[in-house]
C-alpha positions in Angstrom: -87.0 112.2 -48.3 -89.1 110.1 -50.9 -92.1 112.0 -51.8 -94.8 110.0 -53.8 -98.4 110.7 -54.5 -98.7 107.1 -55.2 -98.1 106.2 -51.6 -101.3 108.0 -50.4 -99.0 110.4 -48.2 -96.2 112.9 -48.8 -93.4 110.4 -48.6 -90.8 108.5 -46.4 -88.3 110.4 -44.4 -85.7 109.2 -41.8 -85.5 110.2 -38.4 -82.3 112.2 -39.1 -84.0 113.9 -42.0 -87.1 114.7 -39.8 -84.9 116.4 -37.2 -83.2 118.5 -40.1 -86.7 119.4 -41.3 -87.8 120.4 -37.9 -84.7 122.4 -37.3 -85.1 124.3 -40.6 -88.7 124.8 -40.8 -90.5 126.3 -37.8 -93.8 125.4 -39.3 -93.0 121.7 -39.2 -94.6 119.5 -36.6 -93.8 116.2 -35.1 -96.6 113.7 -34.2 -95.9 110.6 -32.3 -98.6 108.0 -32.7 -97.4 105.4 -30.4 -99.2 104.5 -27.2 -99.1 106.3 -23.8 -97.2 103.3 -22.4 -94.6 103.7 -25.0 -94.2 107.4 -24.5 -94.0 107.0 -20.8 -91.7 103.7 -20.6 -89.7 104.0 -23.9 -89.1 107.6 -24.2 -90.4 110.6 -26.2 -88.6 112.9 -28.7 -87.6 116.1 -27.1 -88.0 119.3 -29.3 -87.2 121.6 -26.4 -84.1 123.0 -28.0 -86.3 124.0 -30.9 -88.8 125.8 -28.6 -91.5 123.3 -29.6 -93.1 120.2 -28.4 -93.8 116.7 -29.8 -97.6 116.2 -30.4 -98.8 112.8 -29.1 -101.9 111.2 -30.4 -102.4 107.4 -30.1 -103.1 105.6 -33.4 -104.0 102.3 -31.6 -104.8 102.0 -28.0 -103.0 99.8 -25.5 -103.5 97.1 -24.4 -106.5 96.4 -26.6 -104.7 97.4 -30.0 -107.8 98.8 -31.6 -107.5 101.8 -33.8 -108.2 105.2 -32.2 -111.6 106.2 -33.7 -110.8 109.9 -32.7 -107.4 110.0 -34.3 -107.9 112.4 -37.0 -109.9 114.7 -34.9 -107.4 114.6 -32.1 -104.5 115.0 -34.4 -106.1 117.9 -36.2 -106.7 119.7 -32.9 -103.1 119.2 -31.9 -101.3 120.2 -35.1 -103.7 123.1 -36.5 -102.5 124.0 -39.8 -103.2 121.4 -42.5 -100.7 123.2 -44.6 -97.8 122.7 -42.6 -95.6 119.7 -42.8 -96.3 116.9 -40.2 -93.6 114.3 -39.6 -95.4 111.2 -38.1 -93.4 108.8 -36.1 -94.2 105.5 -34.2 -91.8 102.8 -33.0 -90.6 101.4 -36.3 -92.6 103.0 -39.2 -95.7 100.9 -39.8 -98.4 102.7 -37.6 -97.0 106.1 -38.5 -97.5 105.2 -42.1 -101.1 104.4 -41.8 -101.5 107.5 -39.7 -99.7 109.5 -42.4 -102.2 108.3 -44.8 -105.2 109.0 -42.7 -104.0 112.5 -42.2 -103.6 113.0 -45.8 -107.1 111.8 -46.5 -108.2 114.4 -44.0 -106.5 117.2 -45.9 -102.8 117.2 -44.5 -101.0 117.1 -47.6 -97.6 117.3 -46.2 -97.9 114.2 -43.9 -94.6 112.5 -44.0 -93.9 108.9 -42.6 -90.7 108.6 -40.3 -89.7 105.3 -41.8 -87.2 104.1 -39.1 -89.5 105.3 -36.2 -88.4 106.0 -32.7 -86.9 102.8 -31.9 -86.0 101.4 -35.4 -85.5 98.1 -36.7 -84.6 95.1 -34.7 -80.7 94.3 -34.4 -79.2 90.7 -34.6 -80.2 90.1 -31.1 -83.8 91.2 -31.7 -83.5 94.5 -29.8 -84.7 97.8 -31.0 -83.2 101.2 -30.4 -79.5 100.6 -31.7 -79.7 99.9 -35.4 -81.6 102.9 -36.7 -84.4 105.2 -35.7 -84.5 108.4 -33.6 -82.9 107.1 -30.5 -80.1 105.3 -32.5 -79.5 108.4 -34.3 -78.7 110.3 -30.9 -81.4 112.6 -31.6 -82.8 114.6 -28.5 -85.2 112.5 -26.3 -86.3 112.2 -22.7 -87.6 109.5 -20.7 -91.3 109.8 -19.9 
């Protein structure tokens, strides 16, 4: 974990660190900000072993790609407690960073970006999901 107030959010955390935090802290929440298409066709983190669920709120819509104007309101409703740690995930860490900043500005002072995301960085062949990220770390997930 790399906490830093200069980032505009609580800090960077890897997918493996996120799973450890979720396992150790029952207040910690996972927020996936990818699109509905990604949740359905690529997969979704499965927190059922922890007795919890992944909260899903789109940061950007698909296929138009515009920012979801209701993101903060929808995320606040899904997450509830603004004092609880929020671990924000997208495909590879870019959208989730922007979402963590928006949540921090809205009063969620423990909004962490999962820097390697669900699918992680591209490998040598240009494919995601094998190099790093939630799937590559063999963390629990399910097909949508």
